[in-house]
Each structure stands twice: as C-alpha cells, then as structure tokens.
matplotlib code that plots the C-alpha trace (Angstrom):
import matplotlib.pyplot as plt

x = [7.1, 4.8, 3.5, 4.0, 1.4, 1.5, 2.4, 5.6, 5.5, 7.2, 5.9, 2.2, 0.5, -3.1, -5.8, -5.9, -2.3, -2.6, -5.2, -3.0, -0.7, -3.7, -4.8, -1.4, -1.2, -4.5, -3.4, -0.2, -2.2, -4.6, -1.6, 0.0, -3.3, -3.4, 0.1, -0.8, -3.9, -1.9, 0.8, -1.8, -3.2, 0.4, 1.0, -2.3, -1.2, 2.3, 0.7, -1.5, 1.5, 3.3, 0.3, 0.2, 3.9, 3.4, 0.4, 2.5, 5.5, 3.2, 1.8, 5.3, 6.4, 3.4, 4.0, 7.7, 6.7, 4.2, 6.8, 9.3, 6.7, 5.8, 9.4, 9.9, 6.9, 8.1, 11.5, 9.8, 7.7, 10.8, 12.7, 9.6, 9.3, 13.1, 12.8, 9.8, 11.6, 14.6, 12.3, 10.6, 14.0, 15.1, 11.9, 12.3, 15.8, 14.6, 11.9, 14.5, 16.7, 13.8, 12.8, 16.4, 16.5, 13.1, 14.5, 17.6, 15.3, 13.2, 16.3, 17.5, 14.0, 14.0, 17.5, 16.4, 13.3, 15.4, 17.8, 14.8, 13.3, 16.7, 17.1, 13.5, 14.4, 17.6, 15.7, 13.1, 15.8, 17.5, 14.3, 13.7, 17.2, 16.8, 13.6, 15.4, 18.2, 15.7, 13.9, 17.3, 18.2, 14.8, 15.4, 18.9, 17.7, 15.2, 17.9, 20.2, 17.5, 16.8, 20.5, 20.9, 18.1, 19.7, 23.1, 21.6, 20.0, 23.3, 25.2, 22.6, 22.9, 26.7, 26.7, 24.3, 26.6, 29.7, 27.9, 26.9, 30.4, 31.8, 29.3, 30.2, 33.9, 33.5, 31.5, 34.2, 37.0, 35.1, 34.6]
y = [-52.4, -54.4, -57.8, -60.5, -63.0, -66.4, -67.8, -66.1, -64.3, -61.1, -59.0, -59.3, -57.6, -58.4, -55.9, -56.9, -56.2, -52.9, -51.8, -52.7, -49.8, -47.5, -49.2, -49.1, -45.4, -44.8, -46.9, -44.9, -41.7, -43.0, -44.2, -40.8, -39.1, -41.5, -40.5, -36.9, -37.4, -39.3, -36.7, -34.1, -36.1, -36.6, -32.9, -32.4, -34.9, -33.3, -29.9, -31.5, -33.0, -29.6, -27.9, -30.5, -30.0, -26.3, -26.7, -29.1, -26.8, -23.9, -26.0, -27.1, -23.4, -22.4, -25.3, -24.3, -20.7, -21.8, -24.1, -21.2, -18.9, -21.5, -22.1, -18.3, -18.2, -21.2, -19.5, -16.3, -18.3, -20.2, -17.0, -15.5, -18.7, -18.7, -15.0, -15.7, -18.6, -16.4, -13.7, -16.3, -17.6, -14.1, -13.3, -16.6, -15.6, -12.2, -13.7, -15.9, -12.9, -10.9, -13.9, -14.1, -10.4, -10.7, -13.5, -11.3, -8.4, -10.5, -11.7, -8.1, -7.1, -9.9, -8.9, -5.2, -6.2, -8.2, -5.3, -2.9, -5.2, -5.3, -1.5, -1.1, -3.3, -1.3, 1.9, 0.7, -0.3, 3.1, 4.9, 2.9, 3.6, 7.3, 7.4, 5.8, 8.4, 11.2, 10.0, 9.8, 13.2, 14.6, 13.0, 14.3, 17.8, 17.6, 16.4, 19.2, 21.8, 20.4, 20.3, 23.9, 24.9, 23.0, 24.5, 28.0, 27.2, 25.7, 28.8, 30.9, 28.9, 29.0, 32.7, 33.0, 30.8, 32.8, 36.0, 34.6, 33.4, 36.7, 38.3, 35.9, 36.3, 40.1, 39.7, 37.5, 39.9, 42.7, 40.7]
z = [-96.3, -98.6, -97.7, -100.3, -101.3, -99.8, -103.2, -103.1, -106.5, -106.3, -109.1, -108.5, -105.5, -104.8, -104.2, -100.7, -100.2, -102.1, -99.5, -96.6, -97.1, -96.8, -93.7, -92.3, -93.2, -91.5, -88.6, -88.4, -88.5, -85.9, -83.9, -84.3, -83.3, -80.3, -79.5, -79.9, -77.8, -75.3, -75.6, -75.0, -72.2, -71.1, -71.3, -69.4, -66.8, -66.6, -66.1, -63.5, -61.8, -62.1, -60.6, -57.9, -57.2, -57.0, -54.6, -52.5, -52.6, -51.6, -48.8, -47.8, -47.8, -45.7, -43.3, -43.0, -42.4, -39.8, -38.2, -38.1, -36.6, -34.0, -33.3, -32.8, -30.6, -28.6, -28.2, -27.0, -24.6, -23.4, -22.8, -21.0, -18.9, -18.1, -17.2, -15.0, -13.4, -12.7, -11.3, -9.1, -7.9, -7.2, -5.3, -3.3, -2.4, -1.5, 0.7, 2.3, 3.0, 4.4, 6.6, 7.9, 8.5, 10.3, 12.5, 13.3, 14.0, 16.3, 18.1, 18.5, 19.7, 22.2, 23.5, 23.6, 25.6, 28.0, 28.5, 28.9, 31.5, 33.3, 33.0, 34.4, 37.3, 37.9, 37.5, 40.0, 42.5, 41.9, 42.5, 45.7, 46.8, 45.9, 48.0, 50.9, 50.5, 50.2, 53.4, 55.2, 53.9, 55.1, 58.5, 58.6, 57.7, 60.5, 62.8, 61.7, 62.2, 65.6, 66.4, 65.1, 67.4, 70.3, 69.3, 69.4, 72.8, 74.0, 72.9, 74.5, 77.7, 77.4, 76.9, 79.9, 81.9, 80.9, 81.7, 85.1, 85.7, 84.9, 87.2, 89.9, 89.3, 89.5, 92.7, 94.1, 93.1, 94.8, 97.9]

ax = plt.figure().add_subplot(projection="3d")
ax.plot(x, y, z, "-o")
ax.set_aspect("equal")
plt.show()
C-alpha cells in the first residue's frame, strides 16, 4: 500500500513516497532473504537436531543392547550361582549323610570290638578249660595204663592162684 502525504491530498505522491515502495520491496526481498537464510539456518538446525536425535537413538539402542546383554549375563550368572548353591547344598547333605554313616560304622565297630573282646575272653576260658580237660585226660590215660598193667598182673596172679588151687585140689583128691 502507498503512504499518503501528510497534507491529505490524494492524487499527488511525493518523491519520497515514491521511493518508499522500492525500499519496501527491497526490505521485503531482504526480509525474504533473511527468512530464507533463517529457513536455511532452520533447515540446518533441523538437520542438526535430526542428526542429534539419530545419535541419541543410536546411543539409546546401544545402551539398550548393552543392558540386554548385561541382563542376559546376570541371568546366566544367577543360574550358575543357583546351580552352585544347589550343588553346595547337595554336597553338604552328602557330607552330613557320610558323617552319619561314619558314626553308625564307628558304633558298629565299637560293638564288634566289644563282642570280639568277649569272644576272646570266652576263647581264653575255653582254652584253659580244654587244657584242664587235656591234663585230666592225660592223667586218666596214665591211670588207665597203670590199671591195665595192674589188671594184667591181677589176672596173671588170679590165673596163678587158680592153677595153684587146681593143683592143690587135685592133690587133695588124690590124697
């Protein structure tokens, strides 16, 4: 739009006012160039923001991947720890069972040693008894041998006596 002079006449436009449209046009062109420069700068800053967003997304993706990897590793380590704890618990139970079995075996050994000691005492007593019986048997054998000898002598004497008796009885019958 054209500016009117301060006098208010409509038909007459001053030189000054005629130059204003040019200034305005130039201003508009400068303004448009500024917009373009700003738009270019805006595009540049938008691209920079886009690049920044891409970098941040990439960093976020990497962080997420790293977090997932660490979570997997943590899960693997947790499972390994649980397995190791279960194995330790199993080994502790096994140790406890072995210790209980050892206690029972020691009790059985103690009982067996007591029985062995008693059996040795009984065997010693039996051996002493056997020696006493053997000694008696030897004495009895000696007695039997002596008595057999005495029996033979007594038979011999009795036979002698019978023979003498018969002789005496024959002599008496003859007389």
